[in-house]
N, C-alpha and C positions, 0 to 999 in steps of 0.2 A: 665576931658575930656577923652573919649574913644580913644584908639590908632587907627589912620587911617589905619595903615598897616594891621591890623587884617581883615579889610573889603576889602582892595584893592586886591593885589595878581592877580589871573587869572580872576577876574570879568570883568575888561575892555575888555579883549580879548574875553571872552565868548559873552559879549554884542555886540562887534564889529562884530563877526561872524553872530550873529542873525540879526543884522541891515543890514549887507551886503546881506545876503540871502533874507531878507524881501524886500530890495530896488530892487533887481533883479526880485523877484516874482512880486512885484507891477509894475515894469517896463514892464515886459512880459504881464501882464494883461491889462495895459493901451495901450500898442502897439497892442495887439490883438483887443482891442475895437476899436481903430483908423482904423485898417485894415478893420474890418467888416463894419464900418460906411462909409468909403471911397468907398468900393466895392459896398455897397448897393446904394450909391448916384450915382456911376458911371453907374450902370446897371439899375437904376430906369427907368422904361418905355422902357427898351430895349428888342428887339426881334431879333431873327436870322432866315432868310429865307434861306433854302437850295434848290437848283434846282437839284434834283437827277435824272439826265438824262444821259445815256450813250453816245448818239450821240452828238458830239460837236455842230453842227449846231442847232439842236433842243434845246440843253441846252442854247445856247446863245440867241436864239429867245425867249424862255420862260423867261429867265432872264430879257431880255429887256422889255417884256410885263409886268412882275411883277414889275419892277421898275417904269414904266410909271403909272401902276394902283395905286401903293402905294403913289407915289408923288402927284397924283391928289386928295387924300383923305384929308378931313379937319382934321381928328383926328390923322394924322401922322405928327410928328415934323420934322423928317429928314429921308432921305433914302440914302443909299450909296452901290453901287455895289463894293465889294472888288475886286481890280485888280488881274489879274492872277499872276503878279510878286510878290504880297504880299502873295498870297497863296503858290507860289513856296517857298518863304523864310521860311513860317511857316512849310511846309512839308519837306523841304530839310534834316533836321536832321534825319528823319525817312525813307524817300523814295528816298533820294539822290537828284541830281540836276535835271535840265530840261530833261535830258535823260531819266528819269523815269516817274515822275508823270505827267508832263506837256509837254511832247514831242509832236511833230506834230501828231503822230500816236495815242497819248493818250493811251498808254499801260495800264496805271491805270487811270480810269475816276475819275476825282475830281469834286464834286458838285460845282456849282456856289454859292457864298455866298453873301447875302445882309444884311447889318446892318440897322435896322429899330428902330426908337425911337418914342414911342407913346406920344401924348399929355395927360398927366394925368397918373394915376396909371395903372399898368397892372393887370387886373382881368381875371379869368378864362373865364368868359362869353365874354369879348372882344376878347380874344384869339381864342375862338371857332368860334365867328362870323367872325373874320377877316380870319381865316384858311379856312372856308367854301367858302367865297367869292373869296380868292385868288386862290383856287384850280380850280375855273371855268376859270380863266385867264391863269394860269400856272398849268396844272395837275400834273406836277412833283414836285410841291412846297411842302416843309416841313417846318412848322412854329413852332418855340419853343421860350419860354420865357427864356431870359438869367438867370433870377434869379433861374429858376428850375435847371440849370446846376450847379450852385454854392450852391444849398441847402445843399448837404453833407459837403461842405467846411465850411459853416456857422455853421452847427451842430458841426463840429470838433473844430472850433474856440470857440463856446460856451462851450464845454466840457473843453478845455484848460483853459478858463477864470475861470470856476468853481474850476478847479484844482489849479490854481494860488491863488484864494481866500482861498481855504482850506489850502494851504501851508502857507499863511500869518497867518491864525488863528492858525495853529499848531506851528509856530515860536513864535507867541505871547504868547501862552500857555507855551511853553518851556522857554521862557525868564522870565515869571512869576515864574516858578518853580525854575529857577536858582537863581533869587533874593531872593525867600523865603528860600532856603537852605543857601545862603550866610548870610542872616540876622539871621537865627536860629543859625548858626555856630558862628557868631559874638557875639550873645547874650550869648551862653554857654561859649565862651572864656573870656567874660568880666563880668561874673556874680558877682564877688566880687566887681569890680569897680562899677557896677550898685547898689549894695546894699549900698555902701558908699555914692554915689550920693543921694540915697533915704533918708539916715540918715541925710544928710546935707540939706534936704528940697526939693531936686529935684522931680519934678513930672514926671509922665509917659509920658506926652506930650513933655516935655523938652528932656527926654531920646530918645523918638522916633524921634524927630527932629534931633538929632546928627546922628542917624543911617540913617535917610532919606537924610540928607545932604551928608553923606559919599557915599551912594549908588547913589545919584544924580551925584556927581563928577565922580564916576566910569562910570556911564551910559553916561555922556557927552563926556568923553574921548572915550569910546567904540563906541558911536554914530557917533562922527566925523570920526573916522577911518573906521567904517563900511560904512558910506555914501560915502567916497572916494573910497573904494574898490568896492562898488556896482556900483557907476556911472562909474568907470573905466571899469568894466566888461560890462556894457550896451553899452558904447561907442565902445569897442572893438567888441562886437557882431554886433552892428549896422553896423560897416564898413564891417564886413564879409557878412552880408546880403546884404548890398548895392552892393557888388561885384557880386551878382547873376543877377543884372540887370533885375529884374522882376518887372512888373507893380503892381502886386498884393502885393509883399512884400514892394514895395516902399510906399504903402499906410499905412504902419504901423509905421511910424515915430512919435516921441514924440514931442508934442507942448509945448508952455511955461507953460500952465496950468498943463500939465503932470509933468513937471520938478518941479513945485512948490509943487505938491503932493509928489513927491519923497523926496524933501527937508524937507518936514514935517514929514517924517517917523522917523528920529532920535528924533525929538522933542516929538512925541507920545511915543516913546520908553523911553525916559527920564521920562516923566510924569507917564508912566505905572510902571516903576521901582520904582520911589519915592513912588507912592501910595501903591504899593505892600509892600515895606519895612516898611512904616508906619503902615499899617494895621497888618503885621506880627509881628512887635515888640510890638505894642500896645496889641495885643491879648495875646502874650507870657507873657508880663509883668503882666497882670491881673492874670494869672495862676501861675506866679513865686512868686509873693509877696502878 
């Protein structure tokens, strides 16, 4: 038998680090995917109408006319005029309290906002048609699709998902390289023992299984430790992001299926390490003997 200590050493720790980083990268990618899907579902069919009018009376009159017109349409699922108190709360961090943005003298005119949900998908043709008809009722109305506002956000999320996937591939390649080096080193250290086993009738497959089992044990220990570290980091970051109290960030939570995927990362790492060890040892034995 080949000595286990020759293959053990730092390998479990190297694999633990790789698995932990892979779990964190996979968790980030899954969270970003959930965030994007929830955001798209939330704004699907969503439109925002702004009544950009400086005079308070005219603004209120046009806002009421726009709400009545939109509510009477069959292709509109819901219409809501955003209350002034809600607007004040949204603008307070930038413009101060009611003494600034929404004071009686309206020192800083704030457009009236109307949340609209269309029945069915939002298309450019539907938006243009509705905008043209709405401007006849409320000339100061400005209609925008909510999805257009978040377009740059979705592009950034997609870029970060690609980055997370690239990091996972890079970590997998690094793990393969580490196992390859460990297997080659173990082969060189046990060359005489391997020759004895061959003289006693041992086959290349039997010798490869010994190395494969040793690497598998190291990978299992490292995978378990890496999974714990990765999950702990994800939970810690999740608590930090939850403290932001942001609706967009809240949509990036992990579900049961996501946790199952993360739990499978160490298993995939073990399988990859054992396969790499077997292929490395088998190829080296063909050249050695």
